[in-house]
Structure formats: C-alpha cells, structure tokens
C-alpha positions as CSV (number, residue, x, y, z in Angstrom):
1,M,-5.2,26.2,1.5
2,A,-5.2,23.5,4.0
3,G,-6.6,20.9,1.5
4,S,-4.4,21.1,-1.0
5,G,-1.4,21.3,0.9
6,K,-2.3,17.5,2.6
7,K,-3.5,16.3,-0.6
8,W,0.1,17.8,-1.4
9,L,1.7,16.4,1.1
10,V,-0.2,13.2,1.0
11,G,-0.3,12.8,-2.6
12,C,3.2,13.7,-3.5
13,G,4.6,12.6,-0.2
14,V,3.7,9.1,0.3
15,G,2.4,8.4,-4.1
16,C,4.3,10.3,-6.3
17,G,7.5,11.0,-4.6
18,V,8.0,10.8,-0.8
19,A,12.0,11.0,-1.8
20,V,11.1,15.0,-1.8
21,L,9.2,14.8,2.1
22,L,12.1,12.9,3.0
23,S,15.0,14.7,2.3
24,I,13.7,18.0,3.3
25,L,13.1,16.6,6.8
26,L,16.4,14.2,6.5
27,T,18.6,17.6,5.4
28,V,16.6,20.4,8.3
29,G,17.7,17.3,11.2
30,G,17.8,14.8,12.9
31,S,18.8,12.9,10.0
32,L,20.2,9.7,11.8
33,Y,17.0,9.9,13.9
34,M,14.9,9.8,10.7
35,M,17.2,7.4,8.8
36,R,17.1,4.6,11.5
37,P,13.5,3.0,10.8
38,F,14.0,2.6,7.0
39,S,18.0,1.7,7.1
40,K,15.9,-1.3,8.9
41,A,13.0,-1.4,6.6
42,V,15.9,-1.5,3.3
43,D,17.7,-4.5,5.4
44,A,14.6,-6.4,5.9
45,Q,13.6,-5.7,2.6
46,K,17.1,-6.5,0.7
47,A,16.9,-10.0,2.8
48,L,13.5,-10.9,1.5
49,E,14.6,-10.3,-2.1
50,V,17.6,-12.4,-1.5
51,E,15.2,-15.0,-0.1
52,F,12.4,-14.7,-2.4
53,G,12.7,-12.4,-5.5
54,T,11.3,-8.6,-6.8
55,R,7.8,-8.4,-6.8
56,E,8.8,-7.8,-10.6
57,A,9.6,-12.2,-10.4
58,Y,6.6,-12.9,-8.6
59,I,4.3,-15.2,-10.9
60,P,1.2,-16.0,-9.7
61,P,0.9,-20.1,-9.4
62,A,-1.7,-21.7,-11.7
63,E,-3.5,-23.1,-8.5
64,G,-4.5,-19.3,-7.7
65,I,-4.0,-18.0,-3.4
66,T,-4.9,-21.8,-1.3
67,P,-5.8,-21.4,2.5
68,D,-2.1,-22.1,3.3
69,R,-1.2,-19.0,1.8
70,L,-4.2,-16.9,2.4
71,E,-3.6,-17.7,6.2
72,V,0.1,-16.4,6.0
73,F,-1.5,-13.0,4.1
74,M,-3.2,-13.0,7.1
75,A,-0.5,-13.6,9.6
76,V,1.4,-10.7,7.9
77,R,-2.1,-8.7,8.1
78,R,-1.9,-9.2,11.9
79,D,0.9,-8.0,12.7
80,L,0.7,-4.8,10.9
81,L,-2.5,-4.2,12.2
82,P,-0.9,-1.9,14.7
83,M,0.1,0.8,13.0
84,C,-2.9,0.7,11.1
85,E,-4.2,3.7,14.2
86,E,-0.5,5.4,14.5
87,F,-2.1,6.6,10.9
88,R,-5.2,7.2,11.6
89,K,-3.6,9.6,14.0
90,I,-1.5,11.1,11.7
91,G,-4.5,11.7,9.5
92,D,-6.8,13.2,12.5
93,S,-4.2,16.4,12.6
94,F,-4.5,16.5,8.5
95,A,-8.0,17.0,9.1
96,A,-8.2,19.1,11.8
97,M,-6.1,21.8,8.7
98,D,-8.9,21.4,6.6
99,D,-11.4,21.8,9.1
100,L,-10.0,25.3,10.1
101,D,-11.2,25.9,6.0
102,K,-14.5,24.2,6.1
103,D,-15.4,26.6,9.2
104,G,-16.2,29.8,7.2
105,D,-14.5,31.8,9.7
106,E,-11.1,33.3,9.4
107,P,-9.3,31.3,11.6
108,S,-7.2,32.8,14.6
109,K,-3.9,32.7,15.1
110,S,-3.6,30.2,17.7
111,E,-6.1,27.8,15.8
112,I,-3.9,28.4,12.6
113,F,-0.7,27.5,14.6
114,K,-2.1,24.6,17.3
115,A,-3.0,23.5,13.7
116,I,0.5,23.2,11.8
117,G,2.5,22.7,15.0
118,G,-0.2,19.1,14.9
119,L,0.2,18.7,11.4
120,T,4.7,19.7,11.7
121,G,5.0,16.9,14.6
122,S,2.7,14.5,12.1
123,I,4.5,15.0,9.4
124,F,7.6,13.9,11.3
125,G,5.1,10.5,12.6
126,M,4.5,10.1,9.3
127,V,7.8,9.6,8.4
128,G,9.1,7.2,11.8
129,N,5.5,5.4,10.6
130,L,6.6,4.1,6.8
131,G,9.9,3.3,7.9
132,R,8.5,0.8,11.1
133,F,5.8,0.1,8.7
134,T,7.8,-1.6,5.3
135,E,10.1,-3.1,7.7
136,L,7.7,-4.6,9.7
137,R,5.2,-5.9,6.4
138,N,9.5,-6.7,4.9
139,Q,10.0,-9.3,8.6
140,A,6.4,-10.1,8.6
141,L,7.0,-11.7,5.5
142,L,10.4,-13.3,5.2
143,E,9.1,-14.9,8.7
144,G,6.3,-15.7,7.4
145,G,8.0,-17.1,3.2
146,M,5.8,-14.8,1.8
147,S,7.8,-12.6,-0.8
148,L,6.6,-9.0,-0.8
149,G,4.6,-9.7,-4.6
150,E,2.5,-12.9,-3.2
151,Y,1.2,-10.4,-0.6
152,I,0.9,-7.4,-3.3
153,W,-1.2,-10.5,-4.8
154,I,-3.4,-11.5,-2.3
155,Y,-4.2,-8.3,-1.4
156,V,-5.1,-6.4,-4.1
157,L,-7.8,-9.2,-5.0
158,V,-9.1,-9.5,-1.6
159,Y,-9.0,-5.5,-1.0
160,N,-9.1,-4.2,-4.2
161,S,-10.6,-6.9,-5.9
162,W,-13.4,-8.6,-4.0
163,Q,-13.9,-5.9,-1.1
164,G,-14.7,-3.9,-3.0
165,E,-12.2,-1.3,-1.2
166,V,-10.5,1.9,-3.3
167,P,-6.8,2.0,-3.7
168,N,-4.8,4.9,-2.1
169,R,-7.4,6.6,0.2
170,D,-6.1,9.6,1.9
171,F,-5.6,9.5,6.0
172,D,-8.6,10.8,6.4
173,G,-10.6,8.0,4.6
174,D,-11.3,10.6,1.1
175,A,-11.5,8.3,-1.9
176,E,-8.2,8.9,-3.7
177,G,-8.7,6.7,-6.8
178,D,-7.2,4.0,-8.7
179,M,-3.6,2.9,-7.8
180,S,-0.6,5.3,-9.2
181,S,0.6,3.9,-13.1
182,K,3.3,2.7,-12.0
183,E,1.4,-0.5,-10.0
184,Q,-1.4,-0.7,-12.7
185,K,1.9,-1.7,-14.2
186,V,3.5,-3.7,-11.6
187,V,-0.5,-5.6,-10.9
188,R,-1.1,-5.8,-14.7
189,E,2.0,-7.8,-15.8
190,M,0.9,-9.6,-12.2
191,V,-1.9,-10.9,-14.1
192,L,0.0,-11.1,-17.7
193,R,2.8,-13.3,-16.1
194,H,-0.3,-15.8,-14.1
195,V,-1.8,-16.0,-17.6
196,E,1.6,-17.6,-18.1
197,A,2.0,-20.0,-16.4
198,L,-1.8,-21.1,-16.4
199,A,-1.5,-21.2,-20.2
200,S,1.6,-23.9,-19.5
201,A,-0.4,-26.1,-17.4
202,G,-3.0,-26.2,-19.7
203,M,-5.5,-24.6,-18.4
204,A,-6.4,-23.0,-21.8
205,A,-10.4,-21.3,-20.2
206,E,-8.7,-20.1,-17.3
207,A,-6.2,-19.1,-18.8
208,A,-8.0,-16.7,-21.3
209,L,-9.9,-15.0,-18.4
210,W,-7.7,-13.4,-16.9
211,E,-6.3,-12.4,-20.6
212,D,-9.5,-11.0,-21.2
213,E,-9.5,-9.3,-17.8
214,A,-5.4,-7.7,-18.5
215,G,-7.1,-5.8,-21.2
216,R,-9.4,-4.4,-19.9
217,M,-7.0,-3.1,-16.9
218,K,-5.2,-1.3,-19.7
219,R,-7.5,-0.1,-21.4
220,A,-9.5,1.3,-18.1
221,E,-5.8,2.1,-17.1
222,T,-6.9,0.5,-13.9
223,G,-4.5,-1.7,-11.5
224,V,-7.4,-3.5,-9.4
225,P,-8.4,-6.9,-11.7
226,F,-11.9,-7.6,-12.2
227,K,-13.2,-4.8,-10.6
228,S,-16.6,-5.4,-10.4
229,G,-16.5,-8.3,-8.2
230,T,-17.1,-10.8,-10.7
231,L,-13.8,-13.0,-9.5
232,P,-13.7,-16.3,-10.7
233,E,-15.2,-19.0,-8.5
234,G,-11.8,-20.6,-7.5
235,L,-11.1,-17.6,-6.0
236,I,-14.4,-16.9,-4.6
237,R,-14.8,-20.0,-2.4
238,V,-10.8,-19.7,-1.3
239,F,-11.6,-16.1,1.0
240,E,-15.5,-16.8,1.4
241,P,-14.9,-18.1,5.4
242,Y,-12.3,-16.1,5.4
243,S,-14.9,-12.9,4.6
244,G,-14.8,-11.5,8.0
245,E,-11.3,-11.9,9.6
246,L,-10.4,-10.7,5.8
247,K,-12.4,-6.9,6.8
248,S,-11.0,-6.9,10.1
249,L,-7.7,-7.1,9.0
250,Y,-7.9,-4.2,6.4
251,C,-6.5,-0.7,7.3
252,E,-7.3,2.0,5.1
253,A,-5.2,4.5,6.5
254,T,-1.8,2.2,5.2
255,S,-3.9,1.5,2.3
256,S,-1.7,4.1,0.2
257,F,1.7,2.7,0.8
258,E,1.1,-1.5,0.8
259,M,3.3,-2.5,-2.1
260,N,6.2,0.4,-1.4
261,R,9.7,-0.2,-2.1
262,I,12.1,2.2,-0.8
263,K,15.2,2.8,-1.6
264,K,17.6,4.7,0.6
265,K,20.2,7.2,-1.8
266,G,22.7,8.9,1.2
267,L,19.9,11.0,2.8
268,S,17.7,10.6,0.6
269,I,14.9,7.9,0.8
270,H,12.6,6.5,-2.5
271,S,9.7,4.7,-2.4
272,D,8.0,3.3,-5.7
C-alpha cells in the first residue's frame, strides 16, 4: 500500500498530473501560502520566455555546446544545488512509509500515524519546494542569459546521454525509466531543429548523424539522444574537462522536474 501510494504521489503528482495534487492541497487550506512560491515561479517564467522564448522555440546551434555556455549551465546548477537536500529529506519520508511494508510484521498504529504525519508534511513540503525550485531555476536562467530550452538541451546531453543518469528517478533513488511522452517529444524536436541548423550551415555529415539519432529515439520511444553514450566527439571534448564538477552538480532527487514549466489556473497549478 505504501509503495503504490508513494508511486502515485510522485509519478502522478510530479510527472503526469501535478495539478491534481496541488488542487487538493490548495482547496483544503492555506491556498495563499501555498500559491506564493508558484506565483513567483510563474512571474520568473514569463520574464524568461519574453526574453528568450519558450523551450519549444529553442534551436540548438550548429556549433554545438561551447565551453562558455556549459559554464553558464553549471552556474545555474550551483544555484539549484541547495534545493537538492530539501528534496532528499522529502524522499526519506516517502521511504519511511515504504519501510512499513518491508518489515514483514503488521505496523502498529503509532508507527502508521508517525509515517503518515511525516508523509503529509513532506507532501506540503514537496509542493512548496517545487515552486521554489522552479522559481530559482527560472531566475538563475534569466540572470545567466540562458533559455529553458538551452538548459534542457545541455542537461539531457550531459547527464542522461553522456554520464548515463536515468531520467525521472524517484525521490528515494528508484529508477522510473525513460522520460514522459511529453518530455520525449520536447527533446526529440530539439534534435530535429538541431538537424536543420546543421544542414543550413552546410554540415551535411553531422546533420545526417543527428537525423539518424532522431529516428532511433522515435523507434525506441526514449527521450535520450545517444543513449549508449556514443556522443559526437566534439561534445565529449567540451564536456570532459568539466566531468568532475558536472557530476558533483547533478541531483538525483530533482531529476523528475528539471524540464518542467508551470501554469496557474485559478487555485490549481499545472506542470508539464
């Protein structure tokens, strides 16, 4: 019971329908308090999209990811890293609920209430921290001069393609598998726009390589380009000098919503 409940809350609450969870919480009480971090996140997102366009508008340039853009990306990751521990703590509360199932014995009422109390607090904490994380990310991108689309592009190629991190890990580290269908579409369309940029720059061989990869992604229904780790040599040369720092800036606990956008509709928040 605990495991399936946690999976629903994390999988549906964050990945496929955060509006359901947030609508319940905001209706029950504390709506103004709960909405505050999301309102700030929405404001920062609007400013970011006015300045740089939506994530769907980003065209990965023919020259690829340059060291200066990678450094901007890492600066954003440094700003986000303090949030990582907050989400790890939330994961511990979900894990505590799971542990009641693993002991084999019927848990006592006090153990159940203690676990539920911790989980309830964590759900509220998750909601607030999700808003704060999104606000902080959007603001850091705005200040650094990077669009959400470029951030997603670098994030996926560095962490999922090159370093082999599994997308959408659960808060307690369980692997959830590949990206959602919407995330897959976002990334694959970026790859196709990169193909167009390469072709326009007269880089036919490179364009063909990425076009083949887009086809593989569609057949395999995965959002990770070059999933086997065989990235083009040019990208590997850029990434390798920063390998250690990039790894230190990765946060497994936030991998489920690194790409998210949020929209406010009345007292509900939609994430995609």
